[in-house]
VEXDRENMI-536078 format. One record per residue (C-alpha): residue in one letter; y, z, x. Coordinates in steps of 0.5 Angstrom, whole numbers, padded with zeros to 4 digits, always signed. Each point is the difference from the previous one (the first is absolute). Last residue first. Layout:
N
AYZX ...
This chain:
708
X+0099+0178+0322 X+0002+0006-0003 X+0007-0002-0001 X-0001-0007-0003 X-0005+0003-0004 X+0005+0005-0003 X+0006-0005+0001 X-0004-0005-0005 X-0001+0006-0005 X+0007+0002+0000 X+0002-0007-0001 X-0005-0001-0005 X+0001+0006-0004 X+0008-0001+0000 X+0000-0007-0003 X-0005+0002-0006 X+0005+0006-0001 X+0006-0005+0000 X-0004-0005-0004 X-0002+0006-0005 X+0007+0002-0001 X+0004-0007+0000 X-0003-0003-0007 X+0001+0007-0004 X+0006+0000+0003 X+0003-0007-0003 X-0003+0002-0005 X+0003+0007-0001 X+0008-0004+0001 X-0002-0006-0004 X-0001+0005-0006 X-0002-0001-0007 X-0006+0005+0002 X-0005-0002-0005 X+0002-0008+0001 X+0002+0001+0008 X-0007+0003+0001 X-0004-0006-0004 X+0004-0005+0004 X-0002+0004+0006 X-0007-0001-0002 X-0001-0006-0002 X+0004-0003+0007 X-0005+0004+0004 X+0001+0007+0003 X+0003+0001+0007 X-0005+0002+0005 X-0004+0006+0001 X-0007-0001-0001 X-0001-0008+0004 X+0005+0003+0004 X-0006+0005+0003 X-0005-0005-0001 X+0004-0005+0005 X+0001+0006+0004 X-0007+0001+0001 X-0002-0007+0001 X+0005-0001+0005 X-0003+0006+0004 X-0007-0003+0000 X+0003-0005+0003 X+0002-0008-0003 X+0003-0004+0005 X+0000-0007-0004 X-0007-0001+0003 X-0003+0007-0003 X+0003-0002-0007 X-0004-0007+0000 X-0006+0004+0004 X+0000+0006-0006 X+0002-0006-0006 X-0007-0004+0004 X-0004+0007-0001 X+0002+0002-0007 X-0002-0007-0003 X+0004-0001-0006 X+0005-0006+0004 X+0004-0003-0007 X+0007-0002+0003 X+0006-0001-0004 X+0004-0006+0002 X+0004-0003+0006 X-0007+0001+0004 X+0004+0002+0007 X-0007+0005+0001 X+0005+0006+0001 X+0005-0001-0005 X-0005-0002-0005 X-0004+0006+0002 X+0005+0005+0000 X+0003-0003-0007 X-0008+0001-0003 X+0000+0008+0002 X+0007+0002-0003 X-0001-0004-0006 X-0003+0006-0005 X+0006+0003+0001 X+0003-0004-0006 X+0007-0002-0001 X+0003+0004+0007 X-0006-0004+0004 X+0005-0004+0004 X+0004+0006+0003 X-0008+0002+0002 X-0002-0006+0002 X+0007+0000+0005 X-0002+0006+0003 X-0007-0001+0002 X+0003-0007+0003 X+0005+0003+0003 X-0006+0004+0004 X-0001+0007-0002 X-0001+0007+0005 X+0006+0003-0003 X+0005-0002+0005 X-0002-0007+0001 X+0002-0001-0007 X+0007+0000+0003 X-0001-0005+0006 X-0005-0005-0005 X+0005+0000-0006 X+0003-0007+0002 X-0007-0003+0002 X-0001+0002-0007 X+0005-0004-0003 X+0000-0006+0004 X-0008+0001-0001 X+0001-0001-0009 X+0005-0005+0002 X-0005-0005+0004 X+0001-0001+0008 X+0002-0008+0002 X+0007+0000-0001 X+0001+0005-0007 X-0006-0001-0003 X-0001-0001-0008 X-0008+0001-0001 X-0001+0008+0001 X+0007+0002-0004 X-0001-0005-0005 X-0007+0002-0002 X+0001+0007+0000 X+0006-0002-0005 X-0005-0003-0005 X-0006+0006+0001 X+0007+0005-0001 X+0001-0004-0006 X-0007+0000-0003 X-0001+0008+0002 X+0005+0003-0004 X-0004-0002-0006 X-0006+0001+0003 X+0002+0007+0000 X+0002+0001-0007 X-0006-0003-0002 X-0005+0003+0004 X+0004+0007-0001 X-0002-0002-0008 X-0007-0003+0001 X-0002+0007+0003 X+0004+0005-0004 X+0000+0000-0007 X-0006-0006-0001 X-0004+0001+0005 X+0001+0009-0001 X-0001-0002-0007 X-0006-0003+0000 X-0003+0005+0005 X+0002+0006-0003 X-0003-0003-0007 X-0006-0001+0002 X-0001+0006+0004 X+0003+0005-0005 X+0000+0006+0004 X-0004+0006-0002 X+0006+0005+0000 X+0002+0006+0004 X+0005+0005-0005 X+0007-0001+0002 X+0004+0004+0006 X+0007+0000-0003 X+0006+0000+0004 X+0005+0005-0001 X+0007-0002+0004 X+0004+0005+0005 X+0006-0003+0004 X+0000+0000+0008 X+0006+0002+0003 X+0006-0005+0002 X+0002-0004+0005 X+0000-0008-0001 X+0003-0002+0007 X-0001+0006+0004 X-0006+0005-0001 X-0003-0004-0006 X+0000-0007+0004 X-0004+0005+0006 X-0005+0002-0004 X-0002-0007-0004 X+0000-0003+0007 X-0005+0006+0003 X-0004-0001-0006 X-0001-0007-0001 X-0001-0001+0008 X-0006+0005-0002 X-0002-0004-0005 X+0000-0007+0004 X-0004+0004+0005 X-0005+0001-0005 X-0001-0007-0002 X-0001-0002+0007 X-0005+0006+0001 X-0003-0004-0006 X+0000-0006+0003 X-0003+0002+0005 X-0006+0003-0004 X+0000-0006-0004 X+0000-0004+0006 X-0006+0004+0003 X-0004+0000-0006 X+0000-0008-0001 X-0002-0001+0008 X-0007+0003-0002 X-0003-0006+0002 X+0003-0003+0006 X+0008-0004-0002 X+0004+0003+0005 X+0003+0008-0001 X+0007-0001+0005 X+0003-0007+0001 X-0003-0005-0006 X-0002+0006-0005 X+0007+0004+0000 X+0004-0006+0001 X-0004-0003-0006 X+0001+0006-0005 X+0006+0002+0002 X+0003-0008-0001 X-0004+0000-0007 X+0002+0007-0002 X+0008-0002+0000 X-0001-0004-0007 X-0003+0006-0003 X+0006+0004+0002 X+0001+0005+0006 X+0003+0007-0002 X+0007+0001+0004 X+0002-0005-0006 X+0000+0006-0005 X+0006+0003+0005 X+0006-0002-0004 X-0002+0001-0007 X-0003+0006+0001 X+0006+0003+0003 X+0004-0003-0006 X-0005+0003-0005 X+0001+0007+0003 X+0008-0001+0000 X+0000-0002-0007 X-0004+0006-0002 X-0006-0002-0006 X-0004-0004+0004 X-0004-0005-0005 X+0004-0005+0002 X-0003-0001+0007 X-0005-0003-0003 X+0004-0007+0000 X+0001+0002+0008 X-0008+0000+0000 X-0001-0007-0003 X+0005-0003+0005 X-0005+0003+0005 X-0006-0003-0002 X-0006+0002+0000 X+0000+0006+0005 X+0007+0001-0003 X-0003+0003-0006 X-0003+0005+0004 X+0007+0002+0003 X+0002+0000-0008 X-0005+0006-0001 X+0002+0003+0006 X+0008+0000-0003 X-0002+0004-0005 X+0000+0006+0004 X+0007+0000+0001 X+0004+0001+0007 X+0004+0005+0003 X-0005-0001+0006 X-0004+0006+0000 X+0000-0002-0008 X-0005-0006+0002 X-0004+0003+0004 X-0001+0005-0006 X-0001-0006-0005 X-0004-0003+0004 X-0007+0004-0002 X+0002-0002-0008 X+0003-0006+0001 X-0007-0003+0003 X-0003+0004-0006 X+0005-0004-0005 X-0004-0006+0003 X-0007+0003-0002 X-0001-0001-0007 X-0006-0005-0001 X+0005-0005-0003 X+0005+0000+0006 X-0006+0000+0006 X-0003-0005-0004 X+0007-0005+0000 X+0000+0002+0008 X-0007-0003+0000 X+0002-0006-0005 X+0007-0001+0005 X-0005+0000+0007 X-0005-0006-0002 X+0004-0005-0004 X+0006+0002+0005 X-0005-0001+0006 X-0002-0008-0003 X+0007-0002-0002 X+0003+0001+0006 X-0003-0004+0006 X-0002-0006-0005 X+0006+0000-0003 X+0006+0001+0005 X-0004-0006+0004 X+0000-0004-0006 X+0007+0001-0002 X+0002-0002+0008 X-0004-0006+0000 X+0003-0002-0006 X+0007+0000+0001 X+0000-0002+0008 X-0006-0005+0001 X-0001-0002-0007 X+0007+0000-0002 X+0005-0001+0006 X-0006-0004+0003 X+0000-0005-0005 X+0006-0001-0001 X+0001-0002+0007 X-0005-0005+0001 X+0002-0003-0006 X-0004-0002-0007 X-0005-0005+0000 X-0004+0001-0006 X-0006+0000+0004 X+0003+0004+0006 X+0003+0006-0005 X-0007+0001-0004 X-0004-0001+0007 X+0005+0007+0002 X-0002+0003-0007 X-0007-0001+0002 X+0001+0004+0007 X+0004+0006-0004 X-0005+0000-0005 X-0005+0001+0005 X+0004+0005+0003 X+0000+0004-0006 X-0007+0000-0001 X-0001+0003+0007 X+0005+0005+0000 X-0003+0002-0007 X-0007+0000+0004 X+0003+0004+0006 X+0004+0005-0005 X-0006+0001-0004 X-0005+0002+0006 X+0005+0005+0004 X+0003+0003-0007 X-0007+0005-0001 X+0001+0003+0007 X+0006+0000+0002 X+0002+0004-0008 X-0006+0004+0000 X+0002+0003+0007 X+0008+0001-0003 X-0003+0004-0006 X-0005+0004+0004 X+0005+0002+0005 X+0005+0002-0005 X-0005+0004-0003 X-0003+0003+0006 X+0009+0002+0002 X+0000+0003-0007 X-0006+0004+0000 X+0003+0003+0007 X+0006+0002-0004 X-0003+0004-0005 X-0006+0003+0003 X+0003+0007+0004 X+0006+0000-0004 X-0003-0001-0007 X+0002-0006-0004 X-0006-0004+0000 X-0005+0005+0001 X+0003+0006-0005 X+0002-0006-0005 X-0008-0002-0001 X-0001+0008-0002 X+0005-0001-0004 X-0001-0006-0004 X-0007+0003-0001 X+0002+0006-0003 X+0005-0003-0005 X-0005+0001-0005 X-0001+0008+0001 X+0001+0002-0007 X-0004-0005-0003 X+0001-0001-0008 X+0007+0001+0001 X+0003+0000-0007 X+0008-0003-0001 X+0003+0000-0006 X+0003+0007-0002 X+0001+0003+0007 X+0003-0007+0003 X+0005+0001-0007 X+0001+0007+0004 X+0001-0003+0007 X+0005-0006-0002 X+0003+0006-0003 X+0001+0004+0006 X+0002-0006+0004 X+0005-0003-0004 X+0003+0008-0001 X-0001+0001+0007 X+0005-0007+0001 X+0005+0002-0004 X+0000+0007+0003 X+0001-0003+0007 X+0006-0004-0002 X+0003+0006-0002 X-0001+0004+0005 X+0002-0006+0006 X+0007+0000-0003 X+0000+0006-0005 X-0003+0004-0006 X+0001+0007+0003 X+0002+0002-0008 X+0007+0000+0002 X-0002-0006+0002 X-0002-0003-0006 X+0007+0002-0003 X+0004-0003+0006 X-0004-0007-0001 X+0001+0001-0007 X+0008+0001+0000 X+0001-0006+0006 X-0005-0004-0004 X+0005+0001-0006 X+0006-0001+0004 X-0003-0007+0002 X-0002-0002-0006 X+0007+0001-0004 X+0004-0002+0005 X-0004-0007+0001 X+0000-0002+0009 X-0007+0004+0000 X-0002-0006-0004 X+0001-0005+0006 X+0002-0007-0002 X-0004-0006-0001 X-0005+0002-0003 X-0006-0003+0003 X+0004+0001+0007 X+0002+0007-0001 X-0006+0002-0002 X-0004-0003+0006 X+0004+0005+0004 X-0001+0005-0005 X-0007+0000+0001 X+0000+0000+0007 X+0004+0006+0000 X-0005+0004-0004 X+0005+0006-0002 X-0005+0004-0004 X+0006+0000-0006 X+0000-0007+0000 X-0007-0001+0000 X-0001+0004-0006 X+0005-0003-0004 X-0003-0007+0001 X-0006+0003-0002 X+0003+0002-0007 X+0004-0006-0001 X-0004-0006+0001 X+0003-0005+0002 X+0005-0006-0004 X-0001+0003-0007 X+0007+0003+0001 X+0003+0001+0007 X+0006+0003-0001 X-0001+0004-0007 X-0008+0001+0002 X+0003+0003+0007 X+0005+0005-0004 X-0006+0003-0005 X-0005+0000+0006 X+0003+0006+0004 X+0000+0005-0005 X-0008-0001-0001 X-0002-0001+0007 X+0004+0006+0003 X-0004+0004-0006 X-0006-0003+0002 X+0001+0002+0007 X+0001+0007-0001 X-0006+0000-0005 X-0005-0002+0005 X-0003-0008-0001 X-0003-0003-0005 X-0004-0006+0001 X-0002-0005-0006 X+0006-0004-0001 X-0001-0006-0005 X-0003-0006+0001 X+0003-0006-0003 X-0004-0007-0004 X+0001-0006+0002 X-0006-0002+0004 X-0005+0005-0003 X-0004-0004-0004 X-0001-0006+0004 X-0001+0003+0006 X-0005+0005-0003 X-0003-0006-0001 X-0001-0003+0007 X-0001+0007+0002 X-0007+0000-0004 X-0001-0006+0003 X+0000+0002+0007 X-0007+0002+0001 X-0003-0007+0001 X+0004-0001+0005 X-0003+0004+0006 X+0003+0001+0005 X+0006+0005-0003 X-0006+0004-0003 X+0004+0003-0006 X+0001+0006-0006 X+0006-0001-0004 X+0005+0005-0002 X+0005+0000-0005 X+0007+0004+0000 X+0000+0007-0004 X-0001+0003+0007 X-0004+0006-0002 X-0004-0004-0005 X-0001-0006+0004 X-0004+0005+0005 X-0004+0003-0005 X-0002-0007-0003 X-0001-0002+0008 X-0004+0006+0001 X-0001-0002+0008 X-0008+0002+0004 X-0001+0000+0007 X-0006+0000+0002 X+0001-0003+0007 X-0004-0007-0003 X+0004+0001-0006 X+0007+0001+0004 X-0001-0007+0003 X-0002-0003-0006 X+0006+0001-0004 X+0004-0002+0007 X+0006-0001-0006 X+0003+0005-0005 X+0005-0006-0003 X+0006+0005-0003 X+0005-0004-0004 X+0007+0001-0001 X+0006-0002-0004 X+0006+0002+0003 X+0004+0006-0001 X+0001+0002+0007 X-0003+0007-0001 X-0008-0004-0001 X+0001-0004+0007 X+0001+0008+0004 X-0006+0002-0004 X-0004-0006+0002 X+0002+0002+0007 X-0002+0007+0000 X-0006-0003-0003 X-0002-0003+0006 X-0002+0006+0004 X-0004+0004-0005 X-0005-0007-0002 X-0003+0001+0007 X-0006-0004-0001 X+0002-0004-0006 X+0005-0004+0004 X+0007-0001-0004 X+0003-0007-0002 X+0006+0002-0004 X+0001-0006-0005 X+0008-0001-0001 X+0003-0003-0007 X+0005-0005-0002 X+0003+0000+0007 X+0008+0002+0000 X+0001-0001+0008 X+0004+0007+0001 X-0005+0006-0001 X-0007-0005+0002 X+0003-0005+0005 X+0005+0006+0003 X-0005+0004+0001 X-0005-0005+0003 X+0005-0003+0004 X+0002+0008+0003 X-0007+0002+0002 X+0000-0008+0004 X+0006+0002+0004 X-0002+0008+0000 X+0001+0007-0002 X+0001-0002-0008 X-0001+0006-0005 X-0004-0005-0005 X-0006+0003+0003 X-0007-0001+0004 X+0002-0008+0001 X-0003-0006+0001 X+0004-0006+0000 X+0001-0004-0007 X-0005-0006-0002 X+0004-0004-0006 X-0004-0001-0005 X+0003-0006-0005 X-0004+0000-0007 X-0001-0005-0005 X-0002+0003-0007 X-0005+0001-0006 X-0006-0004+0003 X+0001+0002+0006 X+0003-0003+0006 X+0001+0002+0007 X+0006-0002+0005 X+0002+0002+0008 X+0004+0005+0004 X+0001+0003+0007 X+0005+0005+0001 X+0000+0002+0008 X-0003+0004+0004 X-0007+0001-0002 X-0005+0002+0004 X+0003+0007+0001 X-0006+0003+0000 X-0007-0001+0003 X-0005-0003-0004 X+0001-0008+0001 X+0003-0004-0006 X+0003-0007+0001 X+0004-0004-0005 X-0005-0005-0003 X+0002-0001-0006 X-0004-0001-0007 X+0004+0003-0003 X-0003+0006-0004 X-0005+0001+0006 X+0005-0001+0006 X+0004+0005-0004 X-0006+0006+0000 X-0001-0002+0007 X+0007+0001+0001 X+0000+0007-0003 X-0007+0002+0003 X+0003+0008+0001 X+0002-0001+0008 X+0007+0002-0002 X+0002+0003-0005 X+0001-0003-0007 X+0004-0007-0003 X-0002-0005-0003 X+0007-0003-0004 X-0001-0004-0007 X+0006-0006-0001 X-0001-0002-0008 X+0000-0008+0000 X+0004-0003-0006 X+0006-0002+0004 X-0004-0003+0006 X+0000+0005+0006 X+0001-0001+0007 X+0002+0006+0003 X+0003-0001+0007 X+0001+0005+0004 X+0007+0001+0004 X+0003+0007-0002 X+0002-0003-0006 X-0006+0000-0003 X+0000-0008-0004 X-0002-0002-0007 X-0001-0007-0002 X+0001-0003-0008 X+0004-0006+0003 X+0006+0003-0002 X+0000+0005+0005 X-0003+0007-0001 X+0002+0006+0003 X-0005+0007+0002 X+0003+0006+0003 X+0000+0002+0008 
């Protein structure tokens, strides 16, 4: 994965990640365990807005940005969080490969001052690689609140590398880091870890032939250690980086075989050897921390533990999850109604002004109808329906991240996912799916096992995204709740029950796939429960709006515009006396009746493929034969229109079920294809929830007809 330069002086990592650098710039890698404030530090140094959250696995790809000091220009690369360079997942391999083979000019290893001992394991491993290292002891303010003191001078003496205390959220604390960068980025680092005598002897024997073969390309001491330990993932990467297999060299192969035999005679082979290496690093980290960390309050974590006994306990863990989910939905429902109406009024007022402009310019009527009643009106509906709920839901969701509650959800759901032969991290990606299924699919990169990652991708669409909430809430309100006082609480409760149903179906389908197409045992994984932190409310609101709400809205608007054009054409092009839209609906009607739907409803879901928000408007447009999307906001008027067109409570329930379980939107399917690289799995991801939705609707229809 070496760094190569082209004629322009720019470099590239051959795993596909491009490092955009000029010849005078130095590349600095930001490494560290998950959840140590690495991305926050990256944002502070570069001025970028890489999304951060108080749970592991947020950074699943490399991000890069620039910063400049008085002496130097830097390209900073935020690599995925990892606990070790002995990689066990795709994201850990990305981190390891960049540190070991990307030839960064220096590595800034970010540590959490409140749990330094766990972080030092990675620090010691990166020092072994031989790259220049600066250790950034972050979250000093949280350590002080917990009465934890880190002796920076002693730590620097123990490790032999520069140590900088920081509070990443406060830029004024980063000046010392800039100074260290300027003075350190050209200096090398010596190894500090000494292993047991047999391992050191084996390393000493293997180092000379490796030095003759690879020269100064790689640190030969580090390379010898990992060749002796049989790191298969690293060996495969080495073959790619060097262009040949080191173990095919006769001298190296002979030395490796001899030294492994010597180690085996002393009980150090296979897992025993790797365990000995890891144990040496852990013990050294412990010894260093005994010297440099002082705990002024022995029971500093008691408050977090008491909270965890409630939030992750068997008695209260699940009820609290459901109550919090219901609270988020209630706040979203009650808070979005008025802004949504005001936004709709403003956007449709602008539509009238656009119409006046077209009439004033003498534009053809068809052009006005296509651009204003087709494209603009569809966009206006999507924005007015989608923006207010997202502007409330995403900040609330982000606050739960920032506080540190999402890892507790993964912890609670680990056991049921393990019973389905899946990974507990799938709970995190499922939570992301509530905001946007495409984002949830991308988040599946945090899952180590390819099989379990694919399981999470294929089932992410079973939880409804933000785009399906308007349809669900509207139907629940007008058919089952009404508009009386307190109806928002009832709607939130019903929506929570539907979400619970979607989660149960997710468990069932995950279990079914793991027993059939994707057989395998559940892998173990390490999930760090981060400390509870005071959320930065202002920053959460700004970042959730910029990074999530507007991003998802822009993506929906991009597909809604061409969908609006298609809708207008289908509603206004006639076959005989019937519009193309109604012709297609009539064709689908017999099949739709098997699910207690009608052809219009099924056609609306098909045309809503680009954006789920336009399903209800399409239904109204077809029923009212208006030729364009219709803005009917009064719940009782909506109910009258639906009932007049043959809707019953059974129709409403089946429409809700089909909204929960049908094909993913276009953006999600494109994301699935990008993540899996497979047309087959993308098609399967579209067919699977659709079949489930159809079967549930048909089963419910059969039961109701049998009972009646």
